[in-house]
C-alpha positions in Angstrom: 171.5 23.7 -8.6 170.8 27.3 -9.3 167.5 29.1 -9.7 166.8 30.8 -12.9 166.4 34.6 -13.0 162.7 34.3 -13.6 162.2 32.4 -10.4 164.4 34.5 -8.1 162.0 37.4 -7.7 159.0 35.2 -6.6 161.2 33.1 -4.3 162.6 36.3 -2.7 159.1 37.6 -2.3 158.0 34.4 -0.6 161.0 34.6 1.7 160.3 38.2 2.7 156.6 37.4 3.4 157.5 34.3 5.5 160.0 36.3 7.5 157.5 39.1 8.1 154.8 36.7 9.3 157.3 35.1 11.7 158.2 38.5 13.2 154.5 39.2 13.8 153.7 35.9 15.5 154.2 37.0 19.1 151.1 37.0 21.3 149.3 40.3 21.7 149.8 42.3 24.9 146.1 42.7 25.4 142.7 41.8 24.0 142.3 43.8 20.7 141.1 43.1 17.2 141.6 45.0 14.0 141.5 44.7 10.2 142.3 46.9 7.2 140.8 46.2 3.8 140.5 47.8 0.4 136.9 48.9 -0.1 136.8 48.2 -3.8 138.3 44.8 -3.9 137.7 43.5 -0.4 141.4 42.5 -0.2 142.8 42.2 3.3 145.8 44.5 3.8 146.3 43.8 7.5 144.6 41.7 10.2 145.0 41.1 13.9 142.5 38.8 15.7 140.0 39.9 12.9 137.9 36.8 13.1 137.5 36.7 16.9 133.9 37.4 18.0 133.4 40.7 19.8 130.7 42.8 21.5 130.2 45.6 18.9 128.7 48.4 21.1 127.4 51.2 18.9 129.1 50.0 15.7 125.9 47.9 15.7 124.2 51.0 14.4 125.9 50.5 11.0 123.7 47.4 10.7 120.6 49.4 11.7 121.6 51.9 9.0 122.0 49.1 6.4 118.5 47.8 7.2 116.9 51.2 7.1 118.6 52.1 3.8 117.5 48.7 2.4 113.9 49.6 3.3 114.2 52.9 1.5 115.7 51.1 -1.6 112.8 48.6 -1.5 110.4 51.6 -1.4 108.8 50.4 1.9 109.7 53.8 3.4 111.2 57.1 2.3 113.6 59.5 4.1 110.5 61.7 4.8 108.5 58.9 6.5 107.5 59.9 10.0 108.0 57.5 12.9 106.7 58.2 16.4 108.8 57.7 19.6 107.4 54.7 21.5 107.7 54.1 25.2 110.4 51.5 24.5 112.4 54.0 22.5 112.0 56.7 25.1 113.2 54.3 27.8 116.5 53.6 26.2 119.6 54.3 28.2 122.0 57.2 27.3 123.2 58.3 24.9 119.9 59.4 23.4 118.0 62.4 22.1 115.5 62.1 25.0 112.3 63.0 23.0 109.0 62.4 24.7 106.7 59.5 23.8 104.6 60.4 20.7 107.1 62.8 19.2 107.5 62.3 15.5 110.8 62.2 13.6 111.5 61.6 10.0 113.7 58.7 8.9 116.3 61.2 7.5 116.6 63.1 10.8 116.6 59.9 12.9 119.4 58.5 10.9 121.5 61.6 11.3 120.9 61.7 15.1 121.7 58.0 15.3 125.0 58.3 13.3 126.3 61.5 14.8 125.1 61.5 18.4 124.8 57.7 18.5 121.3 58.2 19.9 120.0 54.8 21.2 116.4 56.0 21.2 116.6 56.9 17.5 118.0 53.4 16.7 115.0 51.9 18.4 112.6 54.3 16.6 114.0 53.1 13.2 114.0 49.5 14.2 110.3 49.6 15.3 109.3 51.7 12.3 111.1 49.4 9.8 110.7 46.0 11.5 107.6 46.3 13.6 109.4 45.4 16.9 112.8 45.1 18.3 112.7 41.3 18.2 111.6 41.2 14.6 114.1 43.8 13.5 116.9 42.0 15.3 116.0 38.7 13.7 116.0 40.4 10.3 119.4 42.0 11.1 120.9 38.6 11.9 119.5 37.0 8.8 120.6 39.9 6.5 124.1 39.9 8.1 124.5 36.2 7.4 123.4 36.8 3.8 126.1 39.4 3.5 128.7 36.9 4.7 128.9 38.2 8.3 128.8 34.7 9.6 129.8 35.6 13.2 127.2 38.3 13.7 124.1 37.9 15.9 121.8 40.8 17.1 119.3 41.2 19.8 119.0 45.0 19.7 119.5 47.8 17.1 121.8 50.0 19.1 124.5 47.8 20.7 123.6 48.3 24.4 125.1 45.5 26.5 123.9 42.0 25.8 125.9 38.7 25.7 124.0 37.8 22.5 125.0 40.9 20.6 128.1 39.7 18.6 130.1 40.9 15.6 133.8 40.6 14.6 136.2 43.0 13.0 135.9 40.9 9.9 132.1 41.2 9.9 132.2 44.9 10.5 134.6 45.3 7.5 132.2 43.3 5.3 129.3 45.5 6.5 131.1 48.8 5.9 132.0 47.6 2.4 128.4 46.7 1.7 127.2 50.2 2.8 129.8 51.8 0.6 129.1 49.7 -2.4 125.3 49.4 -2.2 124.4 52.9 -1.0 126.9 55.4 -2.4 124.1 58.0 -2.7 123.6 58.0 1.1 127.3 58.2 2.0 126.7 61.6 3.7 125.0 59.8 6.5 128.3 58.3 7.8 130.4 61.4 7.6 128.2 64.2 8.9 130.7 66.3 11.0 128.1 67.6 13.4 124.3 68.1 13.9 122.4 71.1 15.3 119.1 70.5 17.1 117.6 73.8 18.2 120.6 75.7 19.7 122.5 72.7 20.6 125.4 71.4 18.5 126.8 67.9 18.8 130.0 66.9 16.9 130.5 63.5 15.4 132.2 61.2 17.9 134.7 60.1 15.2 137.6 62.5 15.6 139.3 61.3 12.4 136.7 63.2 10.4 138.3 66.5 9.3 141.6 65.5 11.1 142.9 62.6 9.1 143.3 63.5 5.4 140.6 61.8 3.4 138.6 60.4 6.3 135.0 59.9 5.3 133.3 57.6 7.9 131.9 55.7 9.8 131.0 54.9 13.4 132.4 54.7 17.0 131.2 52.4 19.8 131.9 51.8 23.5 130.5 49.7 26.3 132.5 48.4 29.2 132.2 44.8 27.8 133.8 45.7 24.5 136.3 48.5 25.0 136.6 51.4 22.5 135.6 50.4 19.0 135.8 52.3 15.7 135.0 51.6 12.0 136.9 54.2 10.0 137.1 54.8 6.3 139.3 57.2 4.2 139.7 57.9 0.5 142.8 59.1 -1.4 143.6 59.1 -5.1 140.3 57.3 -5.8 141.2 54.5 -3.4 139.1 53.9 -0.3 140.2 51.8 2.7 138.3 50.5 5.7 139.9 50.1 9.1 138.2 48.4 12.1 139.6 48.6 15.6 137.9 46.8 18.5 138.8 46.7 22.2 141.1 49.7 22.3 141.9 51.0 25.8 140.6 54.6 25.1 138.9 56.8 22.6 142.3 58.3 21.7 143.9 54.9 21.3 141.3 53.6 18.9 141.6 56.8 16.7 145.3 56.7 16.6 145.3 52.9 15.8 142.8 53.5 13.0 144.9 56.4 11.5 148.0 54.2 11.7 146.3 51.4 9.8 144.9 53.6 7.2 148.2 55.4 6.6 150.1 52.1 6.3 147.5 51.0 3.8 147.9 54.1 1.6 151.7 53.9 1.9 151.6 50.2 1.0 149.7 50.9 -2.2 152.5 53.2 -3.2 155.3 50.8 -2.4 157.2 49.0 -5.1 156.7 45.9 -3.0 152.9 46.2 -3.1 152.7 43.0 -5.2 153.6 41.1 -2.0 150.2 42.0 -0.5 148.1 38.9 0.2 145.2 38.3 -2.2 143.0 37.0 0.6 139.5 38.6 0.5 137.8 39.6 3.8 134.9 37.2 3.5 137.4 34.3 3.0 138.7 34.7 6.6 137.5 31.8 8.6 135.3 32.6 11.6 136.2 31.4 15.1 133.9 29.5 17.5 134.6 31.3 20.8 133.1 33.5 23.5 133.8 37.2 23.0 136.3 38.6 25.6 134.5 40.6 28.3 136.6 43.7 29.1 134.3 45.1 31.8 136.9 44.9 34.6 139.7 46.3 32.4 137.6 49.1 31.1 135.4 50.1 34.1 136.7 48.2 37.1 137.4 49.7 40.5 141.1 50.0 39.7 140.3 52.5 36.9 141.4 56.0 37.8 138.8 57.4 35.5 135.4 55.9 35.3 133.8 55.8 31.8 130.6 57.8 32.5 127.5 58.2 30.4 129.0 61.2 28.7 132.5 59.8 28.1 131.9 59.3 24.4 130.5 62.8 24.1 133.7 64.2 25.7 135.8 62.2 23.2 133.9 63.8 20.3 134.0 67.4 21.6 136.3 70.1 20.2 138.8 70.3 23.0 138.7 66.8 24.5 141.5 65.5 22.2 143.8 68.4 23.1 143.2 67.8 26.9 143.8 64.1 26.7 147.5 63.5 27.6 147.5 60.1 25.8 146.1 61.6 22.6 148.6 64.5 22.8 151.6 62.1 23.2 150.4 60.0 20.3 149.7 63.1 18.1 153.2 64.3 18.7 154.6 60.9 17.6 152.4 60.8 14.5 153.7 64.3 13.6 157.3 63.0 13.6 159.1 63.6 10.2 158.0 60.2 8.8 154.4 61.0 9.4 154.1 64.8 9.3 150.6 66.1 9.3 149.0 62.6 9.7 146.5 64.2 11.9 145.4 67.8 11.4 144.1 70.3 14.0 140.4 70.0 14.7 138.6 71.9 12.0 135.7 74.3 12.2 132.5 72.5 11.1 129.2 73.5 9.7 126.6 71.4 11.5 123.7 69.8 9.7 120.3 70.9 11.0 118.1 68.2 12.5 114.6 68.6 13.9 111.4 66.8 14.9 108.2 66.7 12.9 107.6 66.6 9.2 110.2 67.6 6.6 110.9 71.3 6.6 111.3 73.6 3.7 114.8 75.0 2.7 113.8 78.4 4.2 112.7 76.8 7.5 115.9 74.9 7.7 117.9 78.0 7.0 116.2 79.8 9.9 117.0 76.9 12.2 120.6 77.0 11.1 120.8 80.7 11.9 119.8 80.2 15.5 122.7 81.0 17.8 124.4 78.0 19.4 123.9 77.4 23.1 126.9 77.8 25.4 128.8 74.5 26.0 127.6 72.8 29.2 130.1 72.7 32.1 131.7 69.4 32.7 131.1 67.5 35.9 133.8 68.0 38.5 133.9 64.3 39.4 132.9 61.1 37.7 130.8 58.6 39.8 132.3 55.2 40.4 130.8 52.4 38.5 129.0 51.1 41.6 127.7 54.5 42.5 126.4 55.1 38.9 124.7 51.8 39.0 123.1 52.5 42.3 122.0 56.0 41.2 120.3 54.6 38.0 118.8 51.3 38.9 115.9 51.6 36.4 118.3 51.8 33.4 119.6 48.3 33.8 116.8 46.8 35.8 118.8 43.6 36.3 122.3 42.4 35.6 123.0 40.6 32.3 122.3 36.9 32.5 125.4 34.9 31.4 124.4 32.2 29.0 125.0 28.6 29.8 128.5 27.2 29.1 129.7 30.7 28.7 128.4 30.9 25.1 126.3 33.9 24.0 122.6 33.1 23.4 120.7 34.4 20.5 117.5 35.9 21.8 116.3 36.6 18.3 116.0 33.0 17.2 119.0 33.4 14.9 122.2 31.4 15.4 124.9 32.7 17.6 128.6 32.9 16.5 128.9 30.5 13.6 131.2 27.5 14.0 133.3 27.6 10.9 136.9 26.9 11.8 138.8 25.9 14.9 140.8 28.5 16.8 144.1 29.5 15.5 146.4 30.2 18.4 149.0 32.3 16.5 148.8 36.0 16.9 150.1 39.4 15.7 151.9 42.0 17.7 150.3 45.4 18.0 151.1 47.4 14.9 153.1 50.7 14.8 153.4 53.4 12.1 155.6 52.3 9.2 157.9 54.4 7.1 158.7 53.7 3.5 161.9 51.9 4.5 160.0 49.9 7.2 157.4 48.9 4.6 160.2 47.4 2.4 161.4 45.3 5.4 157.8 44.3 6.5 155.5 44.5 3.5 152.9 41.7 3.8 149.9 41.7 6.2 149.5 39.3 9.1 146.4 37.3 8.3 146.5 34.9 11.3 144.0 35.0 14.1 144.6 34.7 17.8 142.8 34.4 21.0 142.7 37.7 22.8 143.5 38.0 26.5 141.2 35.9 28.8 137.8 37.4 29.5 137.4 39.1 32.8 135.8 37.1 35.5 133.9 40.2 36.7 130.5 40.6 35.2 129.2 44.1 36.1 125.5 45.0 35.9 124.1 46.2 32.6 123.9 49.6 34.3 127.7 49.8 34.6 128.0 51.7 31.4 125.6 52.3 28.5 127.6 54.9 26.5 128.0 54.2 22.9 
């Protein structure tokens, strides 16, 4: 029996898709999670462990931003509303602005400081100003997340500092990023400010893709020892916007390279004649997984690490010359600039920082005077990084006590909201780590891998909450 010509193309497409999924079914080499979606349609272009719960670190601040912008939309506050720094905000661990108790900051300036410097104190200032207290705000964050379809998300703080009850997934972060883009287009500048200037000090955005990856326009980085290096990245080309989420990368360079690879493959896939093979699955249709997030503390910050992730590690990653001095980044950059991916990453651009300040909203002339102030000379880097144990001993007040592991290894929701939602059993299949694809490679491997997998077993080591706070 012979197939008709009208059936041959669909059958060929199905065969190609099946073969590609089979090739990508090997177990991942390490615990990582990622997803790539189309911002307009929500269609999933690629996924690896995307439904697995994760510790979000400072990508949490995207939810704090969503809640704050929602309050502005509901006319409960305005960008000019002043909030005062509370003792709780001032006591937050680095990274932070370090303002004294009582200092007033507008909502607009607090958002910029939170999104660019990843200031933990500004996240708390917004949470207390919008929600009344950390507990009330976190509860509202969880409820709002579930309403958006982020069924695996649970929050206990607005900044992502270490807590076993602070949970998101790559899937949920993609849903959140899409909600911000679609609901608040007039505030999109908040997630791609290249740098801020406070007084004479300039701080660049920790997302190195901004200005370096063509079309990059957001969103947020994150790091704690428990989570590894996280990044939510967006880019727009030819009126098409993509969202890439990378969780658990081994370094700041690795997460940036992986995000750039995902975005590039997505844009190339859209131009491929085989684009019709792309799965129609929407991001919110991916079933959640009932599991405990992997704890990467030992892998990221254990004694075996040659370089300890200190409080200013993220700041180093966002500085002008850090990428050039990182051998891993230099090697990856050289690979990306091979003929098949020439100019995928550009040289770090000169940026014009956005002025931020404390106190009431300033006039245009006052802001211009602040912008004209000469920049301070860059601070010298420390010669040596403290070990994790030494850092914890030197700053006992920051952590106060080690994180309490919830019973049965499951994260506990301190906000009264549910922890990771039980929606579907674990799917043990997995995808191999993805590498850049040329046009010919896309033809041989067009469809996304939409299966989920259990990342590498969580580390048995549970360091103190003081081991690393950097976002």
